[in-house]
N, C-alpha and C positions, 0 to 999 in steps of 0.2 A: 072442507078440510081434507087434504090429500097427503098420503105418505106412500113410500115404496113398499113392495112386498118384504124386502129385507128388513126395513125398519119395523114393519108390523110383526115380523117373526121375532125380532129382538124384544119387542114389547111383550108379545104373548109368552115368550119363554122366560121372562124375568119374574122374580118373586113379586108379590103384591107390594112389599115394602119398597122395592127398587123401582117400581113403575113410575111414580111421580117424577123422580129425578130423570129417569130415562126418557119419559115423554117430553120433558123440557129440553133435553139434549137433542132429541129427534126434531122437535119444532125449530130450535135455534139453527140446526144444520139446514133444515128445509128452507128457512127464511134468509139464509146468508147466501152471498154470491158464490157460485161453484168455483173451487180452486183445485185444478188437477193435481197440484203438488201435494195436497193433503188427502187425496183419494187413495187410500192404502192399496186397494185391489185393482185400480185402473190398469197398471201394466199387465197384470195377469189376465184381466178380461180382454185386453187388446191382443195378447198372445194367443188366447183361445180363438178369437176371431180370425187371426192370421192362419192359425193351424187349420181351421175348418175350411178356409177358402183357398189354401195352397197345398202343402205337402201332406198334411194329416198324419204326421209321424211324431208329433209332440216336440219337435226340435225348437219351435218358437217358444214354448214354455220353458224348456231347459235353458235356452239362451237368456231369457229374462231372469230366471232364477240365478244363474251364474253371475250376471251383471248387477244384480240387486245390491243396494247398500246393506250393511250388516243387520240393521234392525228389521229388514224385510226378508233377508235371504233364507232363513230357516223356514219361514212360513211359505215362501214361494217354492222352495225345494219340495216341501210336503205336497203342495198342490201339483207340481210338475210330476212327481212320482205317482200320485193317485190318478192323474190324467191317463196314464198308461193302463190303469185298471178299468176306467169307465169308457174311454173313447172307442174301444173296439165295437161297442154297441152300434155305432153309426158308421162302421167301416164301409158298408155297401150302400150307404145313403149319400145324398148330395145336399149341399147347403140350400136352405129354403128361406123365403122372406120372413122376417120377424115382425110381428104386429103387437102393439101395446093394447091391452084391455084394461078396464077399470071395473071394480066390483064394490058395491056399498055394503058395509057391515056396521050396523048400528049408527048410521049417520056419518061414518068415516069412509072416505074413498081410498081404496087400496089400489095402487097402480101395479099392474102385472106386465112387466116387459121381460120376455125371455132373453137370456144371454145369447142364445143361438137357436136355430131351428133346422131340422133335417127331414128329408123326404126320400123314401125308397121308390123304386121303379113302379111298384104296384099302386102308388098314390098315397099310401099310408105315411104319415109324418108325425114328428114329435117336436114340441117346443120345450126347450130345457131351461128351467129356472134354477140357477146355481147358487148354492150356499157355501161360501168360502170360510166363514168364521169358525174359530176354534170351539166355541160353545156347542156342546152336543144338545140336540133338541130333545125336550121331554116328550114321552110318547103322545100325550094329549096335544102338544104343540104340532108334532108331525102329522097327526091325524087331522088336526084343524087346518093345517096348510093344504093337505090333500083335498079336504072338503072345499076349501076356498078356491083352489085351482079348478075343481070340478064344477063349481057354481057358475063359471063364466059361460055365457051364451053368446058366443061370437059366430061369425060365419066362416071361421077357419076350420079346415079339415085336420088341423094338427092337434094331436093329443098332448096335454101338458104332462111333463114329468118333472119331479123335484130331484135335483142332484146334490147330495151332501158330499162335497169334494173331500173333506177331511177323512171321512170314513169310507169313501169310494162306493157310496150307495146311490142307487137310482130307484126312485119310488114313483109309480104312476099316480096321477090324480084320481081321486075317487073318495066317496063318502065311506066311512068305516061301517062295517056291517052291524056292529054292536052299539053304536051311539049316533045320535043326531047332533051334529056340531053347529047347526045354524044358530041356535040360541047362544052357544058358547062364543061364536064369532061376533054376534051382535052385542053381547055383553062386553067383550073386549073393545069393540068400536065405541060403545057408549062410554066406557071407562076412560078411554083416551080423550074423547071429546070433552068429557066432564073435567078432566084434569087440565085441559087447555083453557077451559072457561073459568076455572077458579082463580 
């Protein structure tokens, strides 16, 4: 059983009461044929890709926000505005190849595909996992995500960073100094798998 990092974050951040319904929604979405028209954030992801590979001035995001239908416009404008806050981090870097990783948590496979990757002249690079959603992550969810990203043992030289676009925050992967999140992640994976088996 496999889900995306975004879906796992939504599940982890939900209340225990909401998780059964959310798990069913995630599974239904994963099992249905992909429809670009219903992918809310697709235009903004594409705009970020264009920005990273061309002008790097945020104009691609602004254009998408201005052209968006009314139900998306406010959300896209917020992302476009926050992009100005986070994108200077990679001003001196260049686009790098994005690789997909997978990590097992409690029998659930979580797919980790960065939205973009950047590399500086000294060889140091970052793979950016971007969170667009309005919901603010609980502290334990954010720490769990950082631990999850840090647990990937790939052959990439890129460091994972988590970008919370709504809040303009960039957080590096890494286990929290005051807690071990391995068991927490495994428990969440077991819970998701159990809900799908019921």
